[in-house]
KEKOLDREN-854614 format. One record per residue (C-alpha): residue in one letter; residue number from 0; x, y, z. Coordinates in steps of 0.02 Angstrom, whole numbers, plus 50000, padded with zeros to 5 digits. Layout:
<atoms>
r:A | k:NUM | xx:X | yy:Y | zz:Z
...
</atoms>
This chain:
<atoms>
r:M | k:0 | xx:49998 | yy:49998 | zz:50000
r:T | k:1 | xx:50125 | yy:50142 | zz:50063
r:E | k:2 | xx:50287 | yy:50018 | zz:50050
r:G | k:3 | xx:50424 | yy:50127 | zz:50016
r:V | k:4 | xx:50368 | yy:50288 | zz:50073
r:D | k:5 | xx:50497 | yy:50395 | zz:50181
r:W | k:6 | xx:50362 | yy:50452 | zz:50303
r:I | k:7 | xx:50502 | yy:50557 | zz:50390
r:A | k:8 | xx:50565 | yy:50639 | zz:50243
r:R | k:9 | xx:50399 | yy:50672 | zz:50186
r:A | k:10 | xx:50348 | yy:50750 | zz:50360
r:G | k:11 | xx:50512 | yy:50865 | zz:50351
r:A | k:12 | xx:50473 | yy:50931 | zz:50162
r:R | k:13 | xx:50451 | yy:51109 | zz:50158
r:P | k:14 | xx:50292 | yy:51170 | zz:50072
r:K | k:15 | xx:50304 | yy:51272 | zz:49916
r:G | k:16 | xx:50270 | yy:51459 | zz:49958
r:R | k:17 | xx:50260 | yy:51550 | zz:50131
r:R | k:18 | xx:50187 | yy:51485 | zz:50276
r:P | k:19 | xx:50025 | yy:51556 | zz:50332
r:A | k:20 | xx:50027 | yy:51702 | zz:50462
r:Y | k:21 | xx:49864 | yy:51719 | zz:50567
r:F | k:22 | xx:49956 | yy:51820 | zz:50720
r:D | k:23 | xx:50078 | yy:51962 | zz:50744
r:D | k:24 | xx:50205 | yy:51836 | zz:50843
r:P | k:25 | xx:50258 | yy:51705 | zz:50733
r:A | k:26 | xx:50302 | yy:51590 | zz:50883
r:V | k:27 | xx:50108 | yy:51596 | zz:50909
r:D | k:28 | xx:50071 | yy:51538 | zz:50728
r:R | k:29 | xx:50195 | yy:51394 | zz:50756
r:L | k:30 | xx:50120 | yy:51335 | zz:50916
r:L | k:31 | xx:49940 | yy:51348 | zz:50820
r:S | k:32 | xx:50016 | yy:51240 | zz:50685
r:L | k:33 | xx:50082 | yy:51111 | zz:50815
r:S | k:34 | xx:49918 | yy:51111 | zz:50899
r:M | k:35 | xx:49803 | yy:51079 | zz:50736
r:A | k:36 | xx:49937 | yy:50953 | zz:50699
r:L | k:37 | xx:49899 | yy:50855 | zz:50855
r:V | k:38 | xx:49709 | yy:50870 | zz:50847
r:A | k:39 | xx:49734 | yy:50786 | zz:50676
r:E | k:40 | xx:49835 | yy:50647 | zz:50759
r:V | k:41 | xx:49703 | yy:50607 | zz:50897
r:S | k:42 | xx:49562 | yy:50631 | zz:50768
r:V | k:43 | xx:49651 | yy:50484 | zz:50675
r:L | k:44 | xx:49687 | yy:50391 | zz:50850
r:R | k:45 | xx:49496 | yy:50397 | zz:50901
r:E | k:46 | xx:49438 | yy:50334 | zz:50726
r:R | k:47 | xx:49558 | yy:50193 | zz:50758
r:L | k:48 | xx:49503 | yy:50162 | zz:50920
r:D | k:49 | xx:49329 | yy:50153 | zz:50860
r:T | k:50 | xx:49388 | yy:50015 | zz:50729
r:V | k:51 | xx:49463 | yy:49911 | zz:50862
r:E | k:52 | xx:49313 | yy:49931 | zz:50963
r:R | k:53 | xx:49197 | yy:49883 | zz:50838
r:L | k:54 | xx:49288 | yy:49740 | zz:50777
r:L | k:55 | xx:49313 | yy:49663 | zz:50961
r:E | k:56 | xx:49118 | yy:49685 | zz:50979
r:A | k:57 | xx:49069 | yy:49603 | zz:50815
r:K | k:58 | xx:49207 | yy:49466 | zz:50819
r:G | k:59 | xx:49268 | yy:49457 | zz:51004
r:G | k:60 | xx:49460 | yy:49462 | zz:50935
r:L | k:61 | xx:49552 | yy:49543 | zz:50794
r:N | k:62 | xx:49720 | yy:49545 | zz:50722
r:R | k:63 | xx:49804 | yy:49709 | zz:50620
r:A | k:64 | xx:49745 | yy:49647 | zz:50450
r:D | k:65 | xx:49573 | yy:49666 | zz:50525
r:I | k:66 | xx:49607 | yy:49832 | zz:50572
r:E | k:67 | xx:49676 | yy:49894 | zz:50400
r:A | k:68 | xx:49542 | yy:49812 | zz:50305
r:Y | k:69 | xx:49396 | yy:49890 | zz:50409
r:M | k:70 | xx:49267 | yy:49989 | zz:50323
r:P | k:71 | xx:49129 | yy:50061 | zz:50421
r:D | k:72 | xx:48946 | yy:50047 | zz:50359
r:R | k:73 | xx:48823 | yy:50192 | zz:50355
r:I | k:74 | xx:48784 | yy:50201 | zz:50536
r:A | k:75 | xx:48960 | yy:50181 | zz:50589
r:G | k:76 | xx:49027 | yy:50326 | zz:50471
r:E | k:77 | xx:48889 | yy:50437 | zz:50527
r:E | k:78 | xx:48929 | yy:50401 | zz:50706
r:R | k:79 | xx:49105 | yy:50441 | zz:50685
r:G | k:80 | xx:49056 | yy:50594 | zz:50581
r:E | k:81 | xx:48954 | yy:50674 | zz:50734
r:A | k:82 | xx:49090 | yy:50623 | zz:50846
r:T | k:83 | xx:49226 | yy:50705 | zz:50743
r:R | k:84 | xx:49116 | yy:50869 | zz:50740
r:A | k:85 | xx:49091 | yy:50885 | zz:50917
r:Y | k:86 | xx:49263 | yy:50843 | zz:50945
r:I | k:87 | xx:49311 | yy:50984 | zz:50826
r:A | k:88 | xx:49201 | yy:51090 | zz:50899
r:R | k:89 | xx:49253 | yy:51071 | zz:51079
r:V | k:90 | xx:49442 | yy:51097 | zz:51008
r:M | k:91 | xx:49398 | yy:51253 | zz:50911
r:R | k:92 | xx:49285 | yy:51321 | zz:51045
r:G | k:93 | xx:49390 | yy:51460 | zz:51112
r:F | k:94 | xx:49433 | yy:51520 | zz:50932
r:A | k:95 | xx:49245 | yy:51518 | zz:50898
r:Q | k:96 | xx:49201 | yy:51624 | zz:51056
r:E | k:97 | xx:49345 | yy:51752 | zz:50994
r:V | k:98 | xx:49268 | yy:51755 | zz:50828
r:E | k:99 | xx:49085 | yy:51781 | zz:50899
r:A | k:100 | xx:49158 | yy:51910 | zz:51011
r:M | k:101 | xx:49239 | yy:52014 | zz:50864
r:A | k:102 | xx:49084 | yy:52006 | zz:50760
r:N | k:103 | xx:48969 | yy:52045 | zz:50898
r:P | k:104 | xx:49063 | yy:52139 | zz:51037
r:D | k:105 | xx:48965 | yy:52174 | zz:51188
r:P | k:106 | xx:48956 | yy:52346 | zz:51242
r:P | k:107 | xx:49056 | yy:52402 | zz:51386
r:I | k:108 | xx:48954 | yy:52396 | zz:51561
r:M | k:109 | xx:48986 | yy:52583 | zz:51570
r:D | k:110 | xx:48876 | yy:52621 | zz:51411
r:W | k:111 | xx:48746 | yy:52521 | zz:51506
r:V | k:112 | xx:48770 | yy:52611 | zz:51655
r:E | k:113 | xx:48769 | yy:52789 | zz:51566
r:K | k:114 | xx:48607 | yy:52738 | zz:51473
r:L | k:115 | xx:48500 | yy:52679 | zz:51622
r:S | k:116 | xx:48553 | yy:52845 | zz:51705
r:K | k:117 | xx:48486 | yy:52957 | zz:51564
r:E | k:118 | xx:48315 | yy:52854 | zz:51566
</atoms>
């Protein structure tokens, strides 16, 4: 399947073009990149664990070939999709809250105090 692929060399390959910059501090961008890579790895591990659990439940045992050959059915795929969406939502919650705050900032409390005192 992927025999002969040097995964370490591929992981260290530099992409063409510049890295995207989202923050003023390049260290924060690197930390974000590292975090997202870990999120992706955990997501893969969650799916693989789901495969192991489903195979154990169905067969009572398993081997590596069973794991590699496993193809989820429609129901398992939907359950995995929902679990992945929930996981990503939890991971990205802080970012989502920041974006919401930028798009819909709450007025400072003093604005409300002044508004109420004029009524």
